C-alpha positions in Angstrom: 17.1 -43.0 -144.9 16.6 -41.9 -148.5 18.1 -44.9 -150.3 15.2 -47.3 -151.1 17.6 -50.1 -151.9 19.4 -49.9 -148.6 16.1 -49.6 -146.8 14.9 -52.8 -148.5 18.2 -54.6 -147.7 18.0 -53.7 -144.1 14.3 -54.7 -144.0 15.2 -58.1 -145.4 18.0 -58.6 -142.9 16.3 -57.3 -139.8 15.0 -60.2 -137.7 11.6 -60.1 -136.1 11.6 -59.1 -132.4 13.3 -61.6 -130.2 14.7 -63.7 -133.1 18.5 -64.1 -133.6 20.1 -62.3 -136.5 20.4 -64.3 -139.7 23.2 -64.5 -142.2 22.2 -63.8 -145.8 24.1 -64.1 -149.0 24.1 -61.5 -151.7 21.9 -63.7 -153.8 19.4 -64.0 -150.9 19.3 -60.2 -150.7 18.8 -59.8 -154.4 15.9 -62.3 -154.3 14.4 -60.6 -151.2 14.6 -57.1 -152.5 14.0 -57.5 -156.2 16.8 -55.0 -157.0 19.8 -55.6 -159.3 22.8 -57.4 -157.9 25.1 -54.4 -158.3 22.7 -52.0 -156.7 22.2 -54.4 -153.7 26.0 -54.9 -153.4 26.5 -51.1 -153.3 23.9 -50.7 -150.6 25.4 -53.5 -148.6 28.8 -51.8 -148.7 27.3 -48.5 -147.6 25.4 -50.3 -144.7 28.7 -52.0 -143.7 30.6 -48.7 -143.6 27.7 -47.2 -141.5 28.0 -50.2 -139.1 24.5 -51.5 -139.8 25.7 -54.8 -141.3 28.8 -56.9 -140.8 30.7 -59.1 -143.3 30.7 -62.7 -142.2 32.5 -64.4 -145.1 32.6 -64.5 -148.9 29.3 -63.0 -150.0 27.6 -63.4 -146.6 26.4 -60.6 -144.3 24.7 -60.3 -140.9 22.6 -57.5 -139.5 24.1 -55.7 -136.5 21.4 -55.0 -133.8 21.4 -51.4 -132.6 22.6 -52.4 -129.1 25.7 -54.1 -130.6 26.8 -51.3 -132.9 30.1 -49.6 -132.2 29.9 -45.8 -131.8 30.9 -44.1 -135.0 34.0 -42.0 -135.1 33.4 -38.4 -136.0 34.0 -37.5 -139.6 37.5 -36.0 -140.3 37.5 -32.2 -140.5 36.8 -30.7 -143.9 39.6 -28.8 -145.6 39.6 -25.1 -144.9 37.7 -22.8 -147.1 38.3 -19.2 -147.9 36.4 -16.9 -145.6 33.9 -16.1 -148.3 32.8 -19.8 -148.4 34.4 -20.2 -151.8 37.0 -22.9 -152.5 40.6 -21.9 -152.8 40.6 -22.7 -156.5 38.5 -19.9 -157.9 39.8 -17.7 -160.7 40.8 -14.9 -158.4 42.7 -17.3 -156.1 44.5 -18.7 -159.2 45.3 -15.2 -160.5 46.7 -14.2 -157.1 48.8 -17.3 -156.9 50.1 -16.8 -160.4 51.1 -13.2 -159.7 52.9 -14.2 -156.5 54.9 -16.8 -158.4 55.8 -14.9 -161.6 55.9 -11.5 -160.0 55.3 -9.7 -163.4 53.6 -10.5 -166.6 51.1 -9.3 -169.2 47.4 -10.1 -168.9 47.7 -12.7 -171.7 50.6 -14.4 -170.0 48.7 -14.6 -166.7 45.6 -15.9 -168.4 47.7 -18.7 -170.0 48.9 -19.7 -166.5 45.5 -19.8 -164.9 43.2 -21.0 -167.7 41.7 -24.5 -167.2 40.1 -26.9 -169.6 36.5 -26.1 -170.2 36.9 -22.4 -169.3 36.2 -19.7 -171.9 39.5 -17.9 -172.6 37.6 -14.7 -173.5 35.7 -14.6 -170.3 38.8 -15.5 -168.2 40.8 -12.7 -170.0 38.1 -10.2 -169.3 37.9 -11.1 -165.6 41.7 -11.2 -165.3 41.9 -7.7 -166.9 39.3 -6.3 -164.5 40.7 -7.9 -161.3 44.3 -7.0 -162.1 43.2 -3.4 -162.8 41.5 -3.3 -159.4 44.6 -4.7 -157.7 46.7 -2.0 -159.4 44.4 0.8 -158.2 44.6 -0.7 -154.6 48.4 -0.6 -154.7 49.1 -4.3 -155.0 50.3 -4.2 -158.6 51.9 -1.6 -160.8 51.1 -1.2 -164.5 54.4 -1.5 -166.5 52.8 -0.7 -169.8 54.9 1.6 -172.0 53.5 4.4 -174.0 51.7 3.0 -177.0 51.4 -0.6 -175.7 47.8 -1.8 -175.8 48.0 -4.7 -173.3 48.7 -4.1 -169.7 51.8 -5.6 -168.1 51.7 -5.8 -164.3 54.3 -6.3 -161.6 53.6 -7.3 -158.0 54.3 -4.6 -155.5 52.7 -5.8 -152.3 52.5 -9.6 -151.5 50.7 -9.8 -148.2 50.1 -13.6 -148.2 48.4 -16.6 -149.8 44.8 -15.4 -149.8 43.8 -13.1 -152.7 42.6 -9.6 -151.9 38.8 -9.6 -151.9 36.9 -7.1 -154.1 33.2 -6.8 -154.5 32.0 -4.7 -157.4 30.4 -1.5 -156.3 32.2 -1.2 -153.0 35.2 0.8 -154.2 37.3 -1.0 -151.6 39.6 -4.0 -151.6 39.9 -6.0 -148.4 43.2 -7.9 -147.7 42.2 -11.2 -146.2 45.7 -11.8 -145.0 46.1 -8.6 -142.9 42.5 -7.6 -142.5 43.2 -4.1 -144.0 40.8 -2.4 -146.4 42.1 -0.2 -149.2 39.9 2.4 -151.0 40.2 2.4 -154.7 39.6 5.4 -157.0 38.2 5.4 -160.5 35.8 3.1 -162.3 34.6 -0.2 -160.9 36.1 -3.3 -162.3 36.1 -7.1 -161.7 
C-alpha cells in the first residue's frame, strides 16, 4: 500500500492479535495518525470502498478483519480502445468522424470542426492537410479543388466504418481498421 495516510489509519484501527475490533471516530483517527482531518477522511473513504473498514454511524468506523471481508467484485470492463492502444478521441479519429458526417469540405472547414480548446490551430491544420492528402491518395477521398484554388477541398468516396484508416509515416500504405485491407499509396509521404 503506497498511501502512508491510509497505512497509518489502518495501523491505528487494527486491534492486537486476539483483541476485538474497536470503533474509532474521525477525531480519534486524526489524533492517532497526526494527519490533517480531510486527508484522514479521504483515506477512510478509500478504505471503506476497499472493504477494509466499515461505517458504524456518524463519524464512527470499525476495522474489518480479513476473515470477515466480503470478496470484491471484479472491476467493470474498461471502454474499448482503438487497436493501436490510442483512445478514440485522437485527432485522426476526429478528422475521420468529421469527414463521415459532412461528406465534403475544405481543410479549414474540417479544422474548425475538430479543433479543441488548447490545441494549436496551425499544428492541427498541418496535420489535417497531411492526413487528408494521404487518405485521398489511398482512395478514401477525392480532391475537389478547382484550377487556381490554393486550399484543398475533399469529398468522401469510401466510408468503410467508424475507425479511421491507419497510416504510419514511411510505410507508404494505409490500413483500413474496419475491413482489414491495406492500400498502397503513391507519391510523397504525409501525415
